[in-house]
Each structure stands twice: as structure tokens, then as C-alpha cells.
C-alpha positions as CSV (number, residue, x, y, z in Angstrom):
1,Q,-12.7,3.4,-15.9
2,V,-10.8,4.6,-12.8
3,Q,-9.7,1.6,-11.5
4,L,-6.8,0.8,-8.4
5,V,-5.2,-2.5,-9.0
6,E,-2.9,-4.1,-6.1
7,S,-1.0,-7.5,-6.7
8,G,1.9,-8.9,-5.3
9,G,0.7,-10.3,-1.9
10,G,0.8,-13.4,-0.5
11,L,2.7,-16.4,1.2
12,A,6.0,-14.6,3.3
13,Q,8.1,-16.2,6.1
14,P,9.1,-14.1,8.9
15,G,12.1,-11.7,8.4
16,G,11.0,-11.9,4.5
17,S,10.3,-9.2,2.0
18,L,6.7,-9.0,-0.7
19,R,6.7,-5.4,-2.7
20,L,3.4,-4.3,-3.4
21,S,1.5,-3.2,-6.2
22,C,-1.1,-0.2,-7.1
23,A,-1.8,0.2,-10.7
24,A,-4.2,3.4,-12.0
25,S,-6.6,3.4,-14.4
26,G,-8.3,5.9,-15.3
27,F,-7.1,9.2,-13.6
28,T,-3.6,10.2,-13.3
29,S,-2.5,9.1,-9.9
30,R,0.5,12.0,-9.1
31,N,-1.4,14.5,-8.6
32,Y,-3.2,12.2,-6.2
33,E,-2.6,11.3,-2.3
34,M,-2.2,7.7,-2.2
35,S,-2.3,5.1,0.8
36,W,-2.0,1.8,1.6
37,Y,-4.5,1.0,4.2
38,R,-4.5,-2.7,5.7
39,Q,-7.4,-4.8,7.5
40,A,-6.6,-8.0,9.3
41,P,-8.7,-10.0,11.0
42,G,-11.5,-9.0,13.5
43,K,-9.9,-5.3,13.5
44,E,-10.3,-1.9,12.0
45,R,-9.0,-0.8,9.0
46,E,-5.7,0.7,10.0
47,L,-3.6,3.8,7.1
48,V,0.5,2.2,6.8
49,A,2.1,4.2,4.8
50,F,1.2,7.7,2.5
51,I,2.4,9.9,-1.0
52,T,1.7,13.4,-0.7
53,R,0.8,14.9,-4.3
54,S,3.1,17.3,-5.3
55,L,6.6,17.0,-2.8
56,S,5.6,13.7,-2.8
57,T,6.9,13.8,1.3
58,T,6.1,10.7,2.5
59,G,4.7,8.9,6.5
60,Y,4.4,5.6,8.3
61,A,2.3,3.6,10.6
62,S,4.4,4.1,13.9
63,S,3.9,-0.5,13.8
64,V,6.0,-0.2,10.0
65,K,8.6,3.2,10.0
66,G,12.0,2.1,9.4
67,R,10.8,-1.2,7.3
68,F,8.3,-0.3,5.5
69,T,9.0,2.4,2.9
70,I,5.7,3.9,-0.4
71,S,7.3,4.9,-4.0
72,R,5.4,6.1,-6.5
73,D,7.1,5.6,-10.2
74,N,4.8,8.8,-12.5
75,A,5.4,7.3,-15.5
76,K,4.3,4.3,-14.6
77,N,0.7,5.5,-12.8
78,T,1.8,3.5,-10.0
79,V,3.0,3.3,-6.7
80,Y,4.6,0.4,-4.7
81,L,5.1,-0.4,-0.8
82,Q,8.3,-2.6,-0.5
83,M,7.9,-4.4,2.6
84,N,11.3,-5.8,4.3
85,S,11.8,-7.6,8.6
86,L,7.6,-8.8,7.6
87,K,6.2,-9.2,11.4
88,P,3.2,-11.9,11.8
89,E,1.1,-9.0,12.9
90,D,1.4,-7.8,9.7
91,T,-0.6,-10.1,8.3
92,A,-3.6,-8.2,6.4
93,V,-5.5,-8.1,3.5
94,Y,-3.7,-4.6,2.1
95,Y,-6.0,-2.1,-0.3
96,C,-4.4,1.2,-2.1
97,K,-6.4,4.2,-1.7
98,A,-5.8,7.6,-3.6
99,S,-7.5,10.5,-2.1
100,Y,-8.2,14.4,-3.3
101,H,-11.3,15.8,-4.7
102,E,-12.3,12.0,-5.4
103,T,-11.6,9.1,-3.3
104,Y,-10.6,5.6,-4.6
105,W,-10.2,2.2,-3.4
106,G,-8.3,-1.3,-4.5
107,Q,-9.8,-4.0,-4.0
108,G,-7.2,-5.7,-2.1
109,T,-4.3,-8.3,-1.8
110,Q,-3.9,-10.0,1.4
111,V,-1.0,-10.7,2.8
112,T,0.2,-13.8,4.8
113,V,3.6,-13.8,7.1
114,S,4.0,-17.0,8.3
115,S,6.5,-20.0,9.4
């Protein structure tokens, strides 16, 4: 059974950090482009970061560049999103996505940035 399970969300203060994890099962995530999206209330889902299949090239939305880092641990079949210098506007549900011939989504994890 194919699954993506996100974890690591929660409440953080402005300027704080969180690390999200996306654990894949039922398929080999290193063979897929992996990405993180987020959706804030009343807004469309937007791409936050991605990491490619082969060279693990990364890319980021301009709003998070320099603050967020996407990485993958192929041995653990897991992708991470390290989020530093968090801002209230980073508050959203964060989703993990795997794409190649098929596309899979996780169920999402809530991130709230507030003092």
C-alpha cells in the first residue's frame, strides 16, 4: 500500500524552527521527485520546495528561499523540510507529494507560527 505520512508540524514562535518529515512506504521515494506544498486558509495550495529524482537538485519558492531546506534520506525512504526563521505567514497545512509516473499526496501536517 502506497503511503506518504507527514509529521513534525506544530506550533512555533516567530523566528523559530521546525523540521517536517515525510515517510514513504509502498514505493521507493528516491525514484520520484519529492516536493512540499502548503495551503493556508482561504488560499490555494502552493509549491514550497522540491528535490529531483536523479541529481537531487533542489528548488524553492521565493518566499521561503534561504530559510527552508529540503533534503532526502534514501536509506530511510524519507524526505525532510527544515524550516528556520519562521514567520506568521508560514502558517498553513503542509503536504508532501511524490511524482513520477504516478502522483501521491500525504494527508498534511499543520504548522502554526504565532507568539
